[in-house]
C-alpha positions as CSV (number, residue, x, y, z in Angstrom):
1,M,-203.2,204.6,-81.0
2,Q,-204.4,204.3,-84.5
3,Q,-205.5,207.4,-86.5
4,I,-208.6,207.3,-88.7
5,I,-210.0,209.8,-91.0
6,V,-213.7,209.6,-91.8
7,I,-214.7,211.2,-95.1
8,G,-218.2,212.5,-94.9
9,G,-220.2,214.5,-92.3
10,G,-223.6,213.1,-92.9
11,V,-225.4,210.8,-90.5
12,V,-223.5,207.8,-91.6
13,G,-220.1,209.5,-91.4
14,L,-220.9,211.0,-88.0
15,T,-222.2,207.7,-86.5
16,S,-219.1,206.0,-88.0
17,A,-216.8,208.5,-86.2
18,W,-218.6,208.1,-82.9
19,W,-218.6,204.4,-82.8
20,L,-214.8,204.3,-83.9
21,A,-214.0,206.9,-81.1
22,E,-215.8,204.9,-78.6
23,A,-213.9,201.8,-79.8
24,G,-210.6,203.6,-78.9
25,Y,-209.4,205.1,-82.2
26,K,-208.2,208.6,-82.6
27,V,-210.7,210.0,-85.2
28,S,-210.9,213.0,-87.4
29,L,-213.7,213.7,-89.8
30,L,-213.5,215.4,-93.1
31,E,-216.6,217.3,-94.4
32,R,-216.9,219.7,-97.4
33,A,-219.9,221.7,-96.2
34,P,-219.7,224.4,-93.5
35,E,-222.1,222.5,-91.4
36,V,-222.6,218.7,-90.8
37,G,-225.7,217.0,-91.9
38,S,-226.2,219.4,-94.9
39,G,-226.6,216.8,-97.7
40,A,-228.9,213.8,-97.9
41,S,-229.2,213.9,-94.1
42,Y,-230.7,217.4,-94.1
43,G,-234.4,217.1,-94.9
44,N,-235.2,213.5,-95.3
45,G,-238.4,211.9,-94.3
46,G,-237.4,211.4,-90.7
47,Q,-238.8,207.9,-90.4
48,L,-236.8,205.3,-88.4
49,S,-238.4,202.4,-90.1
50,Y,-236.4,199.4,-88.6
51,R,-239.2,196.9,-89.7
52,Y,-240.3,198.4,-92.9
53,V,-237.1,197.8,-95.0
54,S,-238.5,196.3,-98.3
55,P,-235.9,196.8,-101.0
56,L,-236.9,198.8,-104.1
57,A,-236.0,196.1,-106.3
58,D,-238.6,193.4,-106.5
59,E,-240.6,191.2,-108.8
60,G,-243.0,193.3,-110.8
61,V,-241.2,196.6,-110.2
62,P,-240.1,197.1,-113.7
63,L,-243.6,196.9,-115.1
64,K,-244.8,199.3,-112.3
65,A,-241.8,201.7,-113.2
66,V,-243.0,202.0,-116.7
67,Q,-246.5,202.7,-115.5
68,W,-245.2,205.3,-113.2
69,L,-243.3,207.1,-115.8
70,F,-246.5,207.8,-117.6
71,Q,-248.4,209.1,-114.5
72,E,-248.4,212.9,-113.9
73,N,-248.1,212.3,-110.1
74,G,-246.1,209.1,-110.5
75,P,-243.4,208.6,-107.8
76,L,-240.6,207.9,-110.5
77,R,-238.8,210.0,-113.0
78,F,-236.1,209.0,-115.3
79,R,-233.8,211.2,-117.4
80,P,-231.1,209.4,-119.4
81,E,-227.5,210.6,-118.7
82,A,-224.4,210.4,-120.8
83,D,-223.0,208.4,-117.9
84,L,-222.3,204.5,-118.1
85,R,-222.7,204.4,-114.3
86,Q,-226.4,205.0,-114.7
87,Y,-227.0,202.2,-117.0
88,R,-224.8,199.9,-115.2
89,W,-226.7,200.6,-112.1
90,L,-230.1,200.2,-113.9
91,A,-229.0,196.8,-115.4
92,S,-227.9,195.4,-111.9
93,F,-231.1,196.8,-110.4
94,L,-233.2,195.0,-113.0
95,A,-231.3,191.8,-112.3
96,H,-232.1,192.1,-108.6
97,C,-236.0,192.4,-109.5
98,R,-236.7,188.8,-108.6
99,A,-238.9,187.7,-105.5
100,D,-236.2,185.3,-104.2
101,I,-233.6,188.0,-104.2
102,N,-236.0,190.5,-102.5
103,R,-236.7,188.1,-99.8
104,R,-233.1,187.4,-98.9
105,T,-232.2,191.1,-99.0
106,T,-235.1,191.9,-96.8
107,A,-234.2,189.4,-94.2
108,K,-230.7,190.9,-94.2
109,L,-232.0,194.4,-93.9
110,L,-234.3,193.3,-91.0
111,E,-231.2,192.2,-89.1
112,L,-229.5,195.4,-89.7
113,G,-232.6,197.3,-88.7
114,E,-232.8,195.6,-85.4
115,L,-229.2,196.1,-84.8
116,S,-229.7,199.8,-85.6
117,R,-232.6,200.1,-83.3
118,N,-230.5,198.7,-80.4
119,A,-227.5,200.9,-81.3
120,M,-229.7,204.1,-81.4
121,K,-230.7,203.1,-77.9
122,Q,-227.1,203.1,-76.7
123,L,-226.9,206.8,-77.8
124,E,-229.6,207.8,-75.5
125,V,-227.0,207.9,-72.5
126,S,-225.1,210.6,-74.5
127,I,-227.7,212.4,-76.4
128,P,-231.1,213.0,-74.9
129,L,-233.9,212.0,-77.4
130,E,-235.6,215.4,-77.1
131,E,-232.5,217.1,-78.6
132,F,-233.5,215.7,-82.1
133,N,-237.3,215.5,-81.7
134,W,-237.4,211.7,-81.4
135,R,-240.8,210.1,-80.9
136,D,-242.0,206.5,-80.7
137,A,-244.9,207.1,-83.2
138,G,-245.4,203.8,-84.7
139,K,-245.9,203.3,-88.4
140,L,-249.1,203.0,-90.5
141,V,-248.7,202.0,-94.2
142,V,-252.1,202.9,-96.1
143,Y,-253.1,201.4,-99.2
144,R,-255.5,202.7,-101.8
145,S,-255.8,199.5,-104.0
146,R,-258.1,196.8,-102.6
147,D,-256.0,194.0,-104.3
148,I,-252.6,195.4,-103.1
149,F,-254.0,195.9,-99.6
150,E,-255.4,192.4,-99.3
151,K,-252.1,190.8,-100.5
152,A,-250.2,192.9,-97.9
153,A,-252.7,192.1,-95.2
154,A,-252.2,188.4,-95.8
155,R,-248.5,188.6,-94.9
156,A,-248.8,191.4,-92.3
157,G,-247.1,189.3,-89.5
158,A,-247.3,191.1,-86.4
159,G,-248.8,194.2,-87.9
160,Q,-252.3,195.4,-87.0
161,V,-254.7,195.3,-90.1
162,W,-256.9,198.4,-90.0
163,S,-260.0,199.2,-92.3
164,P,-260.3,202.7,-93.7
165,A,-262.6,203.7,-90.8
166,D,-260.0,202.3,-88.4
167,C,-257.2,204.4,-90.1
168,A,-259.3,207.6,-89.9
169,A,-260.4,207.0,-86.2
170,R,-256.8,206.1,-85.0
171,E,-255.2,208.7,-87.1
172,P,-257.5,211.7,-87.5
173,A,-255.2,213.5,-90.0
174,L,-256.4,210.9,-92.6
175,A,-260.1,211.5,-92.0
176,A,-260.3,213.4,-95.4
177,A,-258.8,210.5,-97.2
178,E,-260.9,207.7,-95.7
179,H,-262.9,207.3,-98.9
180,L,-259.7,206.9,-100.9
181,L,-258.3,204.1,-98.8
182,A,-258.7,200.2,-98.9
183,G,-257.0,200.0,-95.4
184,G,-253.8,200.1,-93.7
185,I,-251.2,198.0,-91.7
186,Y,-250.0,199.5,-88.4
187,N,-246.7,198.4,-86.6
188,G,-245.7,199.8,-83.1
189,G,-242.1,200.5,-82.2
190,E,-241.2,202.5,-85.3
191,A,-240.0,206.2,-84.7
192,V,-239.5,209.5,-86.2
193,A,-236.9,212.0,-85.6
194,D,-235.1,215.0,-87.1
195,C,-232.0,213.7,-88.9
196,H,-230.3,217.1,-89.2
197,A,-230.8,217.8,-85.5
198,F,-229.5,214.4,-84.7
199,C,-226.3,215.1,-86.7
200,L,-225.8,218.5,-84.9
201,A,-226.3,216.9,-81.6
202,L,-223.9,214.0,-82.3
203,A,-221.3,216.5,-83.7
204,G,-221.4,218.3,-80.4
205,R,-220.8,215.1,-78.5
206,L,-218.0,214.2,-80.9
207,R,-216.2,217.5,-80.2
208,A,-216.2,216.7,-76.5
209,H,-215.0,213.1,-77.0
210,P,-211.4,212.4,-75.8
211,N,-210.7,210.4,-78.8
212,F,-212.0,212.8,-81.5
213,Q,-209.3,214.8,-83.1
214,G,-211.7,217.3,-84.7
215,F,-213.7,218.3,-87.8
216,V,-211.6,219.2,-91.0
217,H,-213.4,221.3,-93.5
218,G,-212.4,220.8,-97.0
219,E,-213.3,219.2,-100.4
220,A,-212.1,215.6,-100.9
221,R,-210.8,215.4,-104.5
222,G,-209.4,211.9,-104.6
223,L,-207.6,209.1,-102.7
224,R,-203.9,208.2,-103.2
225,A,-202.8,204.5,-103.1
226,E,-199.5,202.7,-103.1
227,N,-198.7,199.0,-102.4
228,G,-202.2,197.9,-101.5
229,R,-202.7,200.8,-99.0
230,I,-204.3,204.3,-99.0
231,T,-201.6,206.8,-98.5
232,G,-203.8,209.9,-98.2
233,I,-206.7,212.1,-99.3
234,E,-206.2,214.8,-101.7
235,T,-208.2,217.9,-100.7
236,D,-208.5,221.6,-101.7
237,N,-206.5,222.2,-98.5
238,G,-203.7,219.8,-99.3
239,L,-203.0,216.1,-98.5
240,L,-204.5,214.4,-95.4
241,Q,-202.9,211.3,-93.9
242,A,-203.8,208.8,-91.3
243,D,-203.3,205.1,-90.5
244,S,-206.8,204.2,-91.8
245,Y,-209.6,205.8,-93.8
246,V,-213.4,205.4,-93.8
247,L,-215.4,206.3,-96.9
248,A,-218.8,207.5,-95.8
249,A,-219.4,210.4,-98.2
250,G,-222.8,209.6,-99.6
251,I,-223.0,209.7,-103.4
252,Q,-219.5,211.5,-103.5
253,S,-218.1,208.1,-102.3
254,R,-218.4,206.7,-105.9
255,T,-216.3,209.5,-107.4
256,L,-213.7,209.2,-104.7
257,S,-213.4,205.5,-104.9
258,D,-213.0,205.7,-108.7
259,T,-209.8,207.6,-108.1
260,V,-208.2,204.3,-106.8
261,G,-209.9,201.9,-109.1
262,I,-212.9,200.9,-106.9
263,H,-216.2,201.2,-108.7
264,L,-218.9,201.4,-106.2
265,P,-222.5,200.5,-107.4
266,L,-224.0,203.6,-106.2
267,Y,-226.6,205.8,-107.9
268,P,-228.2,209.0,-106.5
269,L,-231.9,208.5,-105.9
270,K,-233.2,212.1,-106.0
271,G,-236.0,212.7,-103.5
272,Y,-238.0,215.8,-102.4
273,S,-239.4,216.8,-99.0
274,L,-241.8,219.5,-97.8
275,S,-241.8,220.9,-94.3
276,A,-244.7,223.0,-93.1
277,P,-245.3,224.5,-89.7
278,I,-248.1,223.0,-87.6
279,R,-250.6,225.5,-86.1
280,L,-252.6,225.0,-83.0
281,D,-255.9,224.1,-84.8
282,D,-254.2,221.8,-87.4
283,V,-254.7,218.0,-87.3
284,A,-251.2,216.7,-88.0
285,P,-250.5,213.1,-87.8
286,E,-249.3,211.6,-84.6
287,I,-248.5,208.3,-86.3
288,S,-245.8,208.0,-89.0
289,V,-247.7,207.4,-92.2
290,T,-246.6,206.0,-95.6
291,D,-249.0,206.1,-98.5
292,F,-247.9,202.9,-100.2
293,E,-249.0,203.4,-103.9
294,R,-247.9,207.1,-104.0
295,K,-244.6,206.4,-102.0
296,V,-245.2,209.4,-99.9
297,L,-244.1,209.6,-96.3
298,Y,-245.7,211.8,-93.5
299,A,-244.1,212.5,-90.2
300,R,-244.6,215.0,-87.4
301,I,-241.2,216.3,-86.4
302,G,-241.3,218.7,-83.6
303,D,-243.7,221.4,-84.6
304,R,-243.5,220.7,-88.4
305,L,-244.9,218.4,-90.7
306,R,-242.3,216.5,-92.9
307,V,-243.6,215.0,-96.2
308,A,-241.0,213.1,-98.3
309,A,-241.5,211.4,-101.6
310,M,-240.3,210.6,-105.1
311,V,-237.4,208.7,-106.7
312,D,-235.9,210.6,-109.6
313,L,-233.1,209.1,-111.6
314,V,-231.7,212.2,-113.0
315,G,-228.0,212.1,-111.8
316,E,-226.5,214.5,-109.4
317,D,-229.1,217.2,-110.1
318,L,-230.2,219.0,-107.1
319,R,-232.5,221.6,-108.6
320,H,-235.9,221.9,-107.6
321,D,-238.2,220.8,-110.4
322,P,-241.4,223.0,-110.2
323,K,-243.7,220.3,-111.5
324,R,-242.5,217.7,-109.0
325,V,-243.1,220.1,-106.1
326,D,-246.4,221.2,-107.3
327,S,-247.4,217.5,-107.8
328,L,-246.3,216.6,-104.3
329,T,-248.0,219.5,-102.8
330,R,-251.3,218.5,-104.6
331,Q,-251.2,215.1,-103.2
332,V,-250.4,216.2,-99.7
333,R,-253.4,218.8,-99.7
334,E,-255.7,216.0,-100.9
335,T,-254.6,213.3,-98.4
336,M,-254.2,215.6,-95.3
337,P,-255.7,218.9,-96.0
338,R,-255.7,220.1,-92.5
339,A,-252.4,218.9,-91.2
340,A,-250.2,222.0,-91.5
341,D,-249.9,225.6,-92.9
342,Y,-249.2,224.6,-96.6
343,S,-248.8,228.4,-97.4
344,Q,-245.5,228.2,-95.5
345,V,-243.9,225.2,-97.1
346,S,-240.2,224.9,-97.4
347,V,-238.8,222.6,-100.1
348,W,-235.8,220.3,-100.0
349,A,-234.2,217.9,-102.4
350,G,-231.5,215.4,-101.6
351,L,-229.4,212.6,-103.4
352,R,-229.7,209.3,-101.5
353,P,-226.9,207.1,-102.5
354,A,-228.4,203.7,-103.3
355,T,-227.1,200.3,-104.4
356,P,-229.1,198.3,-106.9
357,S,-230.2,195.8,-104.2
358,S,-231.0,198.5,-101.6
359,A,-228.5,196.9,-99.2
360,P,-225.5,199.0,-98.0
361,I,-221.9,198.2,-98.4
362,I,-220.2,197.9,-95.0
363,G,-216.5,196.8,-94.3
364,A,-213.4,196.1,-96.1
365,S,-212.3,197.4,-99.5
366,P,-209.6,196.0,-101.9
367,Y,-207.2,198.4,-99.8
368,R,-206.3,196.9,-96.4
369,N,-206.7,200.4,-94.6
370,L,-209.7,201.7,-96.4
371,W,-213.1,200.9,-95.1
372,L,-216.6,201.4,-96.7
373,N,-219.8,202.6,-95.1
374,V,-222.0,203.5,-98.1
375,G,-225.2,203.0,-100.0
376,Q,-227.9,203.2,-97.3
377,G,-230.0,205.0,-99.8
378,P,-233.5,206.3,-98.4
379,L,-232.9,204.3,-95.2
380,G,-229.6,206.2,-94.3
381,F,-231.1,207.5,-90.9
382,T,-232.6,204.1,-90.0
383,F,-229.5,202.2,-90.7
384,A,-226.8,204.7,-89.7
385,C,-226.2,203.5,-86.0
386,G,-226.2,199.8,-86.8
387,S,-224.0,200.4,-89.9
388,A,-221.5,202.2,-87.6
389,S,-221.6,199.5,-85.0
390,L,-220.8,197.0,-87.6
391,L,-218.1,199.0,-89.0
392,A,-216.4,199.5,-85.8
393,D,-216.5,195.8,-84.9
394,L,-214.9,194.9,-88.4
395,V,-212.1,197.5,-88.0
396,Q,-211.4,196.0,-84.6
397,G,-211.2,192.5,-86.2
398,K,-214.4,191.4,-84.1
399,A,-216.9,189.0,-85.5
400,P,-220.1,190.8,-86.7
401,P,-223.2,189.8,-84.9
402,F,-224.7,188.3,-88.0
403,A,-223.5,187.1,-91.3
404,L,-222.8,190.0,-93.8
405,D,-223.7,188.2,-97.0
406,G,-225.2,190.8,-99.3
407,L,-223.7,193.7,-97.1
408,T,-220.1,193.7,-98.4
409,L,-218.4,195.1,-101.5
410,A,-217.7,191.4,-102.7
411,N,-221.5,190.6,-102.7
């Protein structure tokens, strides 16, 4: 039976290991942190937005980005690096900022989103949903600009178009912000959950799986290659070897792939989240809410309010910027002043590994025994199960359920 090592213990690596073990492979997982799900999977927004998958790159975004840079509470920050990877990524991102490219990518991500929704349902047999606070909350995107809202409403599709009064009535947490809103668009069937708790639950099921060979804790420092094959992973604990390898190590994937001449078009989009306890008399949102213009996400996860926001292009810097934290806290207090105990806020920052197109890279690499599952960006939790399902099909030589144009390294 073929032995596979998955590199990376975040939600994408864990789901990859699960689907490969289910497919009959002997699987080990290499993770550098003491606990799985400790990186970008730890404190993310928690939204499982299978239908709301619009890529960051779109027509008009470059102009908006310039405007955001000069806004005190703007969702974007940029700090130039002495790293050519930043400029290559930005150049490619700008090239993707076209309406036709955005439409094609969105269509492909919707297919991946639907696959992910169905794949998550498969896990319900093994992992009860309550173990990771999963809720079918629905998703409400609220708009502050009348012009932007009317354009969104015109293409809302199956979504319900709500007035500001509707938004406040159906989601009382927005009552204080009703006068600031132009309206909202609601879609049912979207969920929220605790990604870190999901990772821990899945890790527990993996340990009990007959095909899982165990977790290996160590720092991957590079890959070895010879004659078109990967021959091992260099770690701080020595060389690890298997028949095949899966690279699913978040932003570290670009550094590891560089060691064998594969230059992955990944860049870390730094994001922040706040988590605050919900008291008995708080009015926390029951619906998953996205503030469109401010790019702020609100989700009730268990007994806490999770607020996630911001895209900082600052390299692999995980330090908390007090100005960014204060800015986000002010926006949250203004929009949902009675939703949680903001005096007890915990702050988190994570690096979301994104491609210029916002489409992940899944499948084969230039080495015949190295597989890729990277680049899910801010939608890592949303796409994890679908990406893992696709990967397992490809490793087995099965035809994927839909064409993968735009989702492979070649594209």
